[in-house]
C-alpha positions as CSV (number, residue, x, y, z in Angstrom):
1,X,2.3,-20.1,25.1
2,X,0.0,-19.9,22.1
3,X,0.9,-18.2,18.9
4,X,-1.5,-15.4,19.8
5,X,0.1,-15.0,23.2
6,X,3.5,-14.7,21.6
7,X,2.2,-12.4,18.9
8,X,0.4,-10.0,21.3
9,X,3.3,-7.5,21.3
10,X,2.3,-4.9,18.8
11,X,4.3,-2.1,20.4
12,X,7.2,-1.2,22.6
13,X,8.8,1.9,23.9
14,X,12.5,2.7,23.9
15,X,12.6,1.7,27.6
16,X,11.0,-1.7,27.2
17,X,12.6,-2.7,23.8
18,X,14.4,-5.6,25.6
19,X,11.1,-7.1,26.5
20,X,10.3,-7.6,22.8
21,X,13.4,-9.4,21.7
22,X,15.1,-6.3,20.3
23,X,18.2,-6.8,22.4
24,X,20.6,-4.7,20.4
25,X,18.9,-1.4,21.2
26,X,20.6,0.6,23.9
27,X,18.5,1.9,26.8
28,X,17.4,5.5,26.4
29,X,19.1,8.1,28.5
30,X,17.0,9.9,31.0
31,X,17.8,13.1,29.2
32,X,15.5,12.1,26.3
33,X,12.7,10.7,28.4
34,X,11.9,7.8,26.0
35,X,9.8,5.9,28.5
36,X,6.7,3.8,29.1
37,X,3.7,5.6,27.6
38,X,1.5,7.4,30.2
39,X,-1.5,9.5,29.4
40,X,-0.8,12.5,31.5
41,X,-1.2,14.7,28.4
42,X,-2.4,13.9,24.9
43,X,0.2,16.4,23.7
44,X,3.2,14.6,25.2
45,X,5.7,14.7,22.4
46,X,8.2,12.1,23.5
47,X,7.7,9.4,20.9
48,X,6.8,5.8,21.5
49,X,6.8,2.8,19.1
50,X,3.9,0.8,17.7
51,X,4.7,-1.9,15.2
52,X,2.7,-2.4,12.0
53,X,3.9,-5.7,10.7
54,X,7.5,-7.1,10.7
55,X,8.8,-4.4,8.4
56,X,7.4,-1.1,9.7
57,X,6.5,0.8,12.8
58,X,5.0,4.2,13.7
59,X,6.6,6.6,16.1
60,X,3.8,8.3,17.9
61,X,4.2,11.7,19.4
62,X,0.6,12.3,20.6
63,X,-3.0,11.2,20.2
64,X,-4.6,14.4,18.8
65,X,-4.3,16.6,15.8
66,X,-2.3,19.4,17.4
67,X,0.2,21.9,16.0
68,X,2.6,21.2,18.8
69,X,2.6,17.5,18.1
70,X,2.9,18.1,14.4
71,X,6.0,20.3,15.0
72,X,7.6,17.5,17.0
73,X,6.9,15.1,14.2
74,X,8.5,17.4,11.6
75,X,11.5,18.1,13.8
76,X,12.2,14.4,14.2
77,X,11.7,13.9,10.4
78,X,14.3,16.6,9.7
79,X,16.7,14.9,12.2
80,X,16.3,11.6,10.5
81,X,16.8,13.1,7.0
82,X,20.0,14.7,8.2
83,X,21.4,11.5,9.5
84,X,22.6,8.5,7.5
85,X,19.8,6.2,6.7
86,X,20.6,2.5,7.4
87,X,20.6,0.3,4.4
88,X,17.2,-1.3,4.1
89,X,15.2,1.7,5.4
90,X,12.8,2.5,2.6
91,X,10.4,5.2,3.7
92,X,9.8,7.7,6.4
93,X,6.4,9.3,6.3
94,X,5.0,12.0,8.6
95,X,1.3,12.1,9.4
96,X,-0.9,14.0,11.9
97,X,0.8,12.7,15.1
98,X,3.3,10.1,14.0
99,X,6.2,9.1,11.8
100,X,5.8,6.0,9.8
101,X,9.1,4.1,9.2
102,X,9.2,1.2,6.6
103,X,12.2,-1.1,6.2
104,X,13.2,-4.4,4.6
105,X,13.6,-6.8,7.5
106,X,16.0,-8.9,5.3
107,X,18.4,-6.0,5.2
108,X,18.1,-4.4,8.6
109,X,16.5,-5.4,11.8
110,X,13.7,-3.6,13.7
111,X,16.2,-3.1,16.5
112,X,18.7,-1.3,14.3
113,X,16.0,0.9,12.8
114,X,14.7,1.8,16.2
115,X,18.2,2.6,17.4
116,X,18.7,4.8,14.4
117,X,15.5,6.7,15.2
118,X,16.5,7.1,18.8
119,X,20.0,8.4,17.9
120,X,18.6,10.9,15.4
121,X,16.2,12.2,18.0
122,X,19.2,13.4,20.1
123,X,19.7,16.0,17.4
124,X,16.3,17.6,18.1
125,X,17.0,20.6,20.3
126,X,13.5,20.7,21.6
127,X,10.4,18.4,21.1
128,X,8.5,21.3,19.5
129,X,11.2,23.0,17.5
130,X,10.6,23.9,13.9
131,X,13.3,23.1,11.3
132,X,16.1,25.7,11.4
133,X,14.8,27.4,8.2
134,X,11.3,27.8,9.6
135,X,8.1,26.8,7.8
136,X,7.7,27.8,4.2
137,X,4.6,29.8,3.2
138,X,3.2,28.8,-0.2
139,X,0.6,30.9,-1.9
140,X,-1.9,29.1,-4.2
141,X,-3.9,31.1,-6.7
142,X,-7.6,30.0,-6.9
143,X,-10.4,31.0,-9.2
144,X,-13.5,30.6,-7.0
145,X,-17.0,29.9,-8.3
146,X,-18.4,29.4,-11.8
147,X,-17.4,26.4,-13.7
148,X,-14.3,26.1,-11.5
149,X,-16.3,26.1,-8.3
150,X,-19.8,24.7,-9.0
151,X,-20.5,24.0,-5.3
152,X,-19.6,27.4,-3.9
153,X,-23.2,28.6,-3.3
154,X,-24.4,25.2,-2.0
155,X,-21.4,25.2,0.4
156,X,-22.6,28.6,1.7
157,X,-26.0,27.2,2.4
158,X,-24.5,24.2,4.2
159,X,-22.3,26.5,6.3
160,X,-25.2,28.9,7.1
161,X,-23.6,31.8,5.3
162,X,-25.3,34.5,3.2
163,X,-23.5,33.9,-0.1
164,X,-20.7,32.3,-1.9
165,X,-18.7,35.5,-1.5
166,X,-18.6,34.8,2.3
167,X,-17.2,31.3,1.6
168,X,-14.5,32.9,-0.5
169,X,-13.7,35.4,2.2
170,X,-13.4,32.8,4.9
171,X,-11.6,30.2,2.8
172,X,-9.0,32.6,1.4
173,X,-8.6,34.2,4.8
174,X,-7.6,31.0,6.6
175,X,-4.1,30.1,7.7
176,X,-3.5,26.5,6.7
177,X,-0.8,24.1,7.9
178,X,0.2,21.0,5.8
179,X,0.2,18.0,8.2
180,X,1.2,15.5,5.6
181,X,0.7,14.4,2.0
182,X,-1.4,11.3,1.1
183,X,-4.5,10.0,-0.7
184,X,-3.0,11.0,-4.1
185,X,0.5,12.1,-5.1
186,X,1.1,15.5,-3.6
187,X,-2.4,15.8,-2.0
188,X,-2.1,17.9,1.1
189,X,-4.0,17.2,4.4
190,X,-4.3,20.6,5.9
191,X,-5.6,22.0,9.2
192,X,-6.9,25.5,9.8
193,X,-10.2,25.5,8.1
194,X,-12.5,28.3,9.6
195,X,-15.1,26.9,11.9
196,X,-18.0,28.0,9.8
197,X,-16.7,26.1,6.8
198,X,-16.0,23.0,8.9
199,X,-19.8,22.4,9.0
200,X,-19.8,21.5,5.3
201,X,-20.0,17.6,4.9
202,X,-19.0,15.4,2.1
203,X,-21.2,15.2,-1.0
204,X,-23.9,12.6,-0.6
205,X,-23.0,11.2,-4.1
206,X,-19.3,11.6,-5.0
207,X,-18.5,13.0,-8.5
208,X,-17.1,10.7,-11.1
209,X,-14.4,13.1,-11.9
210,X,-12.9,16.2,-10.2
211,X,-10.5,18.0,-12.5
212,X,-6.8,18.4,-11.6
213,X,-6.4,21.5,-9.5
214,X,-9.8,21.4,-7.8
215,X,-9.9,23.1,-4.4
216,X,-12.5,21.6,-2.1
217,X,-13.7,21.3,1.4
218,X,-15.5,18.5,3.3
219,X,-15.7,17.2,6.9
220,X,-13.5,20.0,8.4
221,X,-10.8,19.7,5.8
222,X,-9.6,21.5,2.7
223,X,-7.4,20.3,0.0
224,X,-6.3,20.4,-3.7
225,X,-6.8,17.5,-6.0
226,X,-3.5,17.0,-7.7
227,X,-4.8,14.8,-10.5
228,X,-8.2,14.2,-12.1
229,X,-10.0,11.7,-10.0
230,X,-13.4,10.9,-8.5
231,X,-14.1,12.8,-5.3
232,X,-16.7,13.6,-2.7
233,X,-15.7,17.1,-1.6
234,X,-17.5,20.4,-2.3
235,X,-15.7,22.2,-5.1
236,X,-15.1,25.9,-4.3
237,X,-12.6,26.7,-7.1
238,X,-9.6,25.6,-9.1
239,X,-6.0,26.5,-9.2
240,X,-3.6,26.5,-12.2
241,X,-0.7,25.7,-10.0
242,X,0.7,22.2,-10.4
243,X,1.2,20.6,-7.0
244,X,2.5,17.3,-8.3
245,X,4.8,16.4,-11.2
246,X,6.2,12.8,-11.2
247,X,8.9,13.9,-13.7
248,X,10.5,16.0,-11.0
249,X,12.3,14.8,-7.8
250,X,10.9,15.6,-5.3
251,X,7.6,15.3,-7.2
252,X,5.4,17.3,-4.8
253,X,5.4,21.0,-4.4
254,X,4.2,21.0,-0.8
255,X,5.7,19.2,2.1
256,X,4.7,18.5,5.7
257,X,5.0,21.6,7.9
258,X,4.3,24.1,5.1
259,X,1.9,27.0,5.6
260,X,-0.6,27.6,2.8
261,X,-2.5,30.7,1.7
262,X,-5.3,30.6,-0.9
263,X,-5.3,33.7,-3.0
264,X,-8.4,34.6,-5.1
265,X,-7.7,35.4,-8.7
266,X,-10.0,36.5,-11.6
267,X,-8.6,34.3,-14.3
268,X,-10.7,31.2,-15.0
269,X,-8.7,28.0,-15.0
270,X,-9.4,25.8,-18.1
271,X,-9.5,22.1,-17.6
272,X,-6.4,20.5,-19.1
273,X,-7.1,17.3,-21.1
274,X,-5.3,14.2,-20.0
275,X,-1.9,14.2,-21.6
276,X,-1.5,11.8,-24.5
277,X,2.2,11.3,-24.8
278,X,3.6,10.3,-28.1
279,X,5.6,7.2,-27.3
280,X,8.7,6.5,-29.3
281,X,9.2,3.0,-30.6
282,X,11.3,1.0,-28.2
283,X,14.9,0.5,-29.0
284,X,14.4,-3.3,-28.9
285,X,10.8,-4.2,-29.7
286,X,9.7,-7.3,-27.9
287,X,5.9,-7.9,-28.4
288,X,2.9,-6.4,-30.1
289,X,-0.2,-6.7,-28.0
290,X,-3.0,-8.4,-29.9
291,X,-5.4,-8.6,-27.0
292,X,-4.6,-7.3,-23.5
293,X,-7.2,-9.3,-21.5
294,X,-9.1,-7.7,-18.6
295,X,-6.0,-5.9,-17.2
296,X,-2.4,-6.1,-18.1
297,X,0.2,-3.7,-16.7
298,X,3.9,-3.4,-16.4
299,X,5.1,-4.0,-12.8
300,X,8.4,-4.4,-10.9
301,X,8.9,-4.5,-7.1
302,X,7.6,-0.9,-6.7
303,X,8.7,2.5,-5.6
304,X,10.6,3.3,-2.4
305,X,11.3,6.6,-0.7
306,X,8.3,8.6,-2.0
307,X,5.6,7.7,0.5
308,X,5.9,11.2,2.1
309,X,4.9,12.7,-1.2
310,X,1.7,10.7,-1.3
311,X,3.1,8.2,-3.9
312,X,1.9,4.6,-3.6
313,X,4.5,1.9,-3.7
314,X,2.6,0.0,-6.4
315,X,4.5,-2.9,-8.0
316,X,3.6,-6.6,-8.4
317,X,0.6,-7.8,-6.5
318,X,2.3,-11.2,-6.2
319,X,5.9,-10.3,-5.4
320,X,6.9,-13.9,-5.1
321,X,5.9,-14.8,-8.7
322,X,7.8,-11.8,-10.1
323,X,10.9,-12.8,-8.2
324,X,10.7,-16.4,-9.3
325,X,10.4,-15.4,-13.0
326,X,13.3,-13.0,-12.8
327,X,15.5,-15.6,-11.0
328,X,14.7,-18.2,-13.7
329,X,15.8,-15.7,-16.4
330,X,18.9,-14.5,-14.4
331,X,17.4,-11.0,-14.3
332,X,17.7,-8.6,-11.3
333,X,14.8,-9.7,-9.0
334,X,13.1,-6.3,-9.5
335,X,13.2,-6.4,-13.4
336,X,9.9,-5.3,-14.8
337,X,7.4,-7.8,-16.2
338,X,3.8,-7.9,-17.5
339,X,1.2,-8.6,-14.7
340,X,-1.8,-10.2,-16.4
341,X,-5.0,-10.3,-14.3
342,X,-7.2,-13.3,-14.9
343,X,-5.5,-14.2,-18.2
344,X,-6.9,-13.5,-21.7
345,X,-3.8,-11.8,-23.1
346,X,-2.5,-12.5,-26.6
347,X,0.8,-11.1,-28.0
348,X,2.9,-11.5,-31.1
349,X,6.7,-11.8,-30.7
350,X,8.8,-9.3,-32.6
351,X,12.2,-10.6,-31.6
352,X,13.8,-13.8,-30.2
353,X,13.8,-13.9,-26.5
354,X,13.7,-16.1,-23.4
355,X,10.5,-15.8,-21.2
356,X,9.0,-17.4,-18.1
357,X,5.4,-17.5,-17.0
358,X,4.9,-17.5,-13.2
359,X,2.0,-17.1,-10.9
360,X,-1.5,-18.3,-12.0
361,X,-1.6,-21.0,-14.7
362,X,-3.7,-19.7,-17.6
363,X,-3.2,-22.7,-19.9
364,X,-0.9,-20.6,-22.1
365,X,-0.6,-21.7,-25.7
366,X,2.3,-21.1,-28.2
367,X,1.4,-20.8,-31.9
368,X,4.4,-21.0,-34.2
369,X,4.2,-20.5,-37.9
370,X,4.1,-23.8,-39.7
371,X,3.8,-25.8,-36.4
372,X,1.1,-27.1,-34.2
373,X,0.0,-25.2,-31.2
374,X,1.7,-26.3,-28.0
375,X,1.0,-25.6,-24.3
376,X,3.5,-23.5,-22.3
377,X,4.1,-24.6,-18.7
378,X,4.5,-22.1,-15.8
379,X,7.8,-21.7,-13.9
380,X,10.0,-22.7,-16.8
381,X,12.3,-20.8,-19.2
382,X,10.9,-20.9,-22.8
383,X,12.7,-19.7,-25.9
384,X,10.5,-17.8,-28.4
385,X,11.1,-16.6,-32.0
386,X,9.8,-13.7,-34.0
387,X,6.3,-14.3,-35.3
388,X,5.4,-16.6,-32.4
389,X,2.0,-15.9,-30.9
390,X,1.5,-16.4,-27.1
391,X,-2.1,-16.7,-25.8
392,X,-3.2,-17.0,-22.2
393,X,-6.5,-18.6,-21.4
394,X,-8.5,-17.9,-18.2
395,X,-6.6,-18.2,-14.9
396,X,-7.1,-21.6,-13.5
397,X,-5.7,-21.4,-10.0
398,X,-5.1,-17.8,-9.1
399,X,-5.7,-14.2,-10.0
400,X,-2.5,-13.0,-11.7
401,X,0.1,-14.4,-14.2
402,X,3.5,-12.8,-14.8
403,X,5.1,-12.8,-18.2
404,X,8.8,-12.2,-17.5
405,X,11.4,-11.7,-20.2
406,X,15.2,-11.9,-20.2
407,X,16.5,-8.4,-19.5
408,X,13.1,-7.0,-18.3
409,X,10.4,-4.9,-19.9
410,X,11.6,-1.6,-21.2
411,X,9.5,1.4,-20.2
412,X,10.7,4.7,-18.7
413,X,11.5,4.6,-15.0
414,X,9.4,7.1,-13.0
415,X,10.5,7.9,-9.5
416,X,12.9,5.0,-9.5
417,X,10.5,2.3,-10.7
418,X,8.9,1.1,-13.9
419,X,5.8,0.0,-12.1
420,X,2.4,1.2,-13.3
421,X,0.3,3.2,-10.8
422,X,-3.0,3.0,-12.5
423,X,-4.9,5.3,-10.1
424,X,-2.2,8.0,-10.5
425,X,-1.8,7.4,-14.2
426,X,1.9,7.2,-13.6
427,X,4.8,4.8,-14.6
428,X,4.6,1.7,-16.7
429,X,3.4,2.0,-20.3
430,X,2.2,5.6,-20.5
431,X,0.7,5.3,-17.0
432,X,-2.0,2.9,-18.1
433,X,-2.8,-0.7,-18.8
434,X,-1.9,-2.2,-22.1
435,X,-4.2,-1.9,-25.1
436,X,-4.4,-3.7,-28.4
437,X,-1.7,-2.5,-30.8
438,X,0.8,-1.4,-28.2
439,X,4.4,-2.3,-28.9
440,X,6.4,-3.1,-25.8
441,X,10.2,-3.1,-25.7
442,X,12.7,-5.2,-23.8
443,X,15.9,-4.1,-22.1
444,X,19.0,-5.4,-23.9
445,X,18.6,-7.4,-27.1
446,X,17.9,-11.0,-26.2
447,X,19.1,-12.9,-29.2
448,X,22.5,-13.7,-27.7
449,X,21.0,-14.4,-24.3
450,X,18.5,-16.8,-25.7
451,X,21.2,-18.8,-27.3
452,X,23.2,-19.3,-24.1
453,X,20.4,-19.5,-21.5
454,X,19.7,-23.2,-20.8
455,X,16.2,-24.6,-20.2
456,X,15.5,-24.1,-16.5
457,X,12.7,-24.6,-14.0
458,X,11.8,-23.4,-10.5
459,X,12.3,-26.0,-7.7
460,X,9.3,-24.7,-5.7
461,X,5.8,-24.0,-6.8
462,X,4.1,-22.4,-3.8
463,X,0.8,-21.7,-5.6
464,X,0.1,-25.3,-6.4
465,X,2.2,-27.4,-4.1
466,X,1.3,-27.5,-0.4
467,X,2.4,-24.1,0.9
468,X,0.8,-23.3,4.3
469,X,-1.6,-20.8,2.7
470,X,-3.1,-23.0,0.1
471,X,-5.4,-25.4,1.9
472,X,-7.8,-26.5,-0.8
473,X,-8.3,-27.5,-4.4
474,X,-10.9,-26.7,-7.0
475,X,-12.4,-23.4,-8.2
476,X,-12.6,-21.9,-4.7
477,X,-9.3,-22.1,-2.9
478,X,-8.7,-21.8,0.8
479,X,-5.9,-19.6,2.0
480,X,-4.4,-19.3,5.5
481,X,-2.8,-15.9,6.2
482,X,-0.5,-15.4,9.2
483,X,-1.0,-12.0,10.9
484,X,0.6,-9.8,13.5
485,X,-1.4,-7.5,15.7
486,X,-2.0,-4.0,14.4
487,X,-0.5,-0.8,15.8
488,X,-3.4,0.0,18.1
489,X,-5.7,3.0,17.9
490,X,-3.8,6.2,17.2
491,X,-6.2,8.3,19.3
492,X,-6.5,6.1,22.4
493,X,-3.5,3.9,22.0
494,X,-5.8,1.0,22.9
495,X,-5.5,-2.4,21.2
496,X,-8.1,-3.8,19.0
497,X,-8.2,-7.1,20.9
498,X,-11.9,-8.0,20.2
499,X,-11.5,-7.4,16.5
500,X,-8.2,-9.4,16.3
501,X,-9.7,-12.4,18.0
502,X,-12.8,-12.2,15.7
503,X,-10.5,-12.3,12.7
504,X,-8.6,-15.4,13.8
505,X,-11.8,-17.1,15.0
506,X,-13.8,-17.1,11.8
507,X,-13.4,-17.8,8.1
508,X,-14.1,-15.3,5.3
509,X,-14.8,-15.2,1.6
510,X,-13.2,-12.9,-1.0
511,X,-15.8,-10.5,-2.3
512,X,-16.0,-9.1,-5.9
513,X,-14.4,-5.9,-4.7
514,X,-10.8,-7.1,-5.2
515,X,-8.3,-5.2,-7.2
516,X,-4.7,-3.9,-7.0
517,X,-5.5,-1.5,-4.2
518,X,-7.2,-3.9,-1.8
519,X,-9.1,-7.2,-1.4
520,X,-12.4,-7.1,0.5
521,X,-13.6,-10.1,2.4
522,X,-16.8,-11.0,4.3
523,X,-17.7,-13.6,7.0
524,X,-18.0,-17.0,5.3
525,X,-20.6,-18.8,7.6
526,X,-22.1,-19.0,11.1
527,X,-19.5,-21.2,12.7
528,X,-15.9,-20.5,13.8
529,X,-13.4,-23.2,13.0
530,X,-12.6,-25.9,15.6
531,X,-8.9,-25.0,15.4
532,X,-9.8,-21.3,16.0
533,X,-11.9,-22.3,19.0
534,X,-9.0,-24.2,20.6
535,X,-6.6,-21.3,19.8
536,X,-8.9,-18.8,21.5
537,X,-9.5,-21.0,24.6
538,X,-5.7,-21.1,25.0
539,X,-5.5,-17.3,25.1
540,X,-6.4,-16.6,28.7
541,X,-2.9,-15.3,29.5
542,X,-2.6,-12.9,26.6
543,X,-1.0,-9.6,27.8
544,X,-1.9,-6.0,27.0
545,X,-5.6,-6.6,27.6
546,X,-6.2,-9.2,24.8
547,X,-7.9,-11.5,27.3
548,X,-10.4,-8.9,28.4
549,X,-13.0,-10.1,25.9
550,X,-14.2,-13.7,25.6
551,X,-17.4,-14.0,23.5
552,X,-20.1,-15.9,25.4
553,X,-20.8,-17.9,22.2
554,X,-17.3,-19.4,22.5
555,X,-18.5,-22.3,24.7
556,X,-20.9,-23.5,22.0
557,X,-18.4,-23.0,19.2
558,X,-20.7,-20.8,17.1
559,X,-21.0,-17.1,16.4
560,X,-24.0,-15.7,14.5
561,X,-23.1,-13.8,11.4
562,X,-24.7,-10.7,12.8
563,X,-22.6,-11.0,16.0
564,X,-19.4,-11.4,13.9
565,X,-20.3,-8.4,11.8
566,X,-20.8,-6.3,15.0
567,X,-17.3,-7.3,16.2
568,X,-15.8,-6.3,12.8
569,X,-17.7,-3.0,12.3
570,X,-14.9,-0.5,12.2
571,X,-14.8,3.2,11.6
572,X,-12.6,6.2,10.9
573,X,-9.7,7.1,13.1
574,X,-6.8,9.5,12.8
575,X,-4.8,8.7,9.7
576,X,-1.4,7.0,9.9
577,X,1.0,5.4,7.5
578,X,0.2,1.8,6.4
579,X,1.8,-1.1,4.6
580,X,0.6,-3.7,2.1
581,X,-1.1,-6.4,4.1
582,X,-2.8,-4.0,6.5
583,X,-6.3,-5.3,7.5
584,X,-8.7,-2.3,7.8
585,X,-12.2,-2.4,9.3
586,X,-14.5,0.0,7.6
587,X,-18.0,0.8,8.9
588,X,-19.7,-2.0,6.8
589,X,-18.1,-4.8,8.8
590,X,-16.3,-6.3,5.8
591,X,-12.5,-6.3,6.4
592,X,-10.2,-4.9,3.7
593,X,-6.7,-6.2,3.1
594,X,-4.5,-3.6,1.5
595,X,-2.5,-4.6,-1.6
596,X,0.2,-3.2,-3.8
597,X,-1.5,0.0,-5.0
598,X,-2.9,1.1,-1.6
599,X,-2.8,4.7,-0.4
600,X,0.2,5.7,1.7
601,X,-2.0,6.5,4.7
602,X,-5.2,5.0,6.1
603,X,-7.8,6.2,8.5
604,X,-9.7,3.0,9.4
605,X,-9.3,0.7,12.4
606,X,-6.4,-1.8,12.0
607,X,-6.6,-5.0,14.1
608,X,-3.9,-7.0,12.2
609,X,-1.3,-7.0,9.4
610,X,-0.6,-9.9,7.1
611,X,3.0,-10.9,7.2
612,X,5.1,-10.3,4.1
613,X,5.8,-14.0,3.5
614,X,2.0,-14.5,3.0
615,X,1.2,-11.3,1.1
616,X,1.7,-12.9,-2.3
617,X,-1.4,-15.0,-1.5
618,X,-3.5,-11.9,-1.3
619,X,-2.4,-11.0,-4.8
620,X,-3.7,-14.4,-6.1
621,X,-7.1,-14.5,-4.3
622,X,-10.2,-14.6,-6.4
623,X,-13.8,-13.8,-5.5
624,X,-15.3,-16.7,-3.7
625,X,-12.0,-18.0,-2.2
626,X,-12.0,-18.8,1.5
627,X,-9.6,-17.0,3.8
628,X,-8.6,-17.8,7.4
629,X,-6.2,-16.0,9.7
630,X,-3.8,-17.2,12.4
631,X,-1.5,-15.2,14.6
632,X,2.2,-15.5,14.5
633,X,5.2,-13.6,15.9
634,X,7.5,-11.0,14.3
635,X,10.4,-13.4,14.7
636,X,8.6,-16.2,12.9
637,X,7.4,-13.7,10.2
638,X,11.0,-12.7,9.4
639,X,12.1,-16.4,9.3
640,X,9.3,-17.2,7.0
641,X,10.2,-14.3,4.7
642,X,13.8,-15.3,4.6
643,X,12.9,-18.9,3.7
644,X,10.5,-17.8,0.9
645,X,12.9,-15.4,-0.7
646,X,15.6,-18.1,-0.7
647,X,13.1,-20.6,-2.3
648,X,12.3,-18.1,-5.0
649,X,15.9,-18.2,-6.1
650,X,16.1,-22.0,-6.4
651,X,16.1,-23.3,-10.0
652,X,17.4,-26.3,-11.8
653,X,18.8,-26.7,-15.3
654,X,16.8,-29.0,-17.6
655,X,13.1,-29.9,-17.6
656,X,11.0,-31.0,-14.6
657,X,10.7,-34.7,-14.6
């Protein structure tokens, strides 16, 4: 069978787990009715499984936004939280009609996680039962109108109401239920907006900044902006209540299942300036930043366990380069380092230390007092002295370079991680990118360590030496990404077969819209590759309806760009949890590959997910690079990840020769 045939198993139910190779999961008992999905009712709350990559799945309880379905989701979440989580389970996130479960496939198998979910479900007395304590009711004070609610009167016009006072009466009189938190840390997705106000659309031109605490409505939803951020909702008012504080655990005030009341108050809410924390000098100063380059941040392997609070995982965009650097320096693999985008950084050393540069080669230069400037290679341990200046040129063969230091970068841990979440202004160095004049510290003084750490280099160099993803040389690289089918449409449970086959049948180019949140790509040319043509011709026996579509242009081996765009035009769907590597299809027909700082939930069509072993490549793609996709299986994805993590640990003493 072809790879696409073997890979076309994006879901299973408890009853047919054996058909997907998850042989250790016991059959469900008839008492829990975990069986093949039928569509007798869109509110059937017996969950079924849809995989989203090799390290996550969603348990779906229905296909509509419905209070009964949401209650089932929350009941199962409570049951899972009361049970003992298997080692390797990282996040459980409720959304409108599903639970998103993410795990590390190197620590726990999909079968074991599925069995855990099934076992915990036995504790649910009834599919629609609320938690024993019942839902909480949270009252949020709001000052409506004026400077706090500049769109109040316009919203009244859009809703066909006589005045802004009518908007206040309806909005504050609503009974709102929190379905889940997402978009931003602590941001509540709520249902219950009165029908009159549901007529209010999004702003035609989003504002560049909505202050923290802004209460808005748009497209049938209402919410509270928990940090200052751009936004396209109509602003009705503002609250002084803080709904998100990363210094607390849990960081979010609200949680899924809460009931919310908005209470009008007369006191105007003043906009709070962005906090400018006075940062104490580090215990062990490491470097002074002379020039930060376009974007330099502190990153580790990211946050785990806070997705349900709307907190992005963040972390290194190229996880492989970070692990390689840390293994070279005998650090923990998640020790924090500097992620330098496109190079251009210059720093002065304040103490002796051992460092390693990994990822993109920026032609780094070392300037030592009284000596000639010398080049610094990547993937090697280098010993530095106080007064040394390290300068990175422009990235030659990738997007991001990692400057790792023995002991790891010393910044405060926030929610279990030192990673910078730029969008949330959280973690890292004051929640921002580095600036000239910043002094960055290092964990544990490195003088003794530098004296005993021998010269060492990485055995493998995946960015430059023949990995499956890197297919070309020169300024525009070619990348091959292996993918698994997406989790199917959450509202119809139908596969995105046409879109998946369009992805594997064409080549794409990276657009300029590429950052830590996502990489946007567009169709490269008018022809599909010969290899893709043969692959698609071999897919006549694909199960689950994947063979229902065969483009008439396939016989000639060409698709027009317009036809390909039509196949890849996506759109909004009910939001669900998502992972890095998720390929979304927005309405413009240009696929988007989610990266480290993506939102915890997404509402666009998902035909495929990049496997974790290839995700580092997405973090190194530059505008203009060529991207191709090929299908694989979950078993092959786990094997590839295991091999790559092992290779990241392989080092040799001495210098490469």
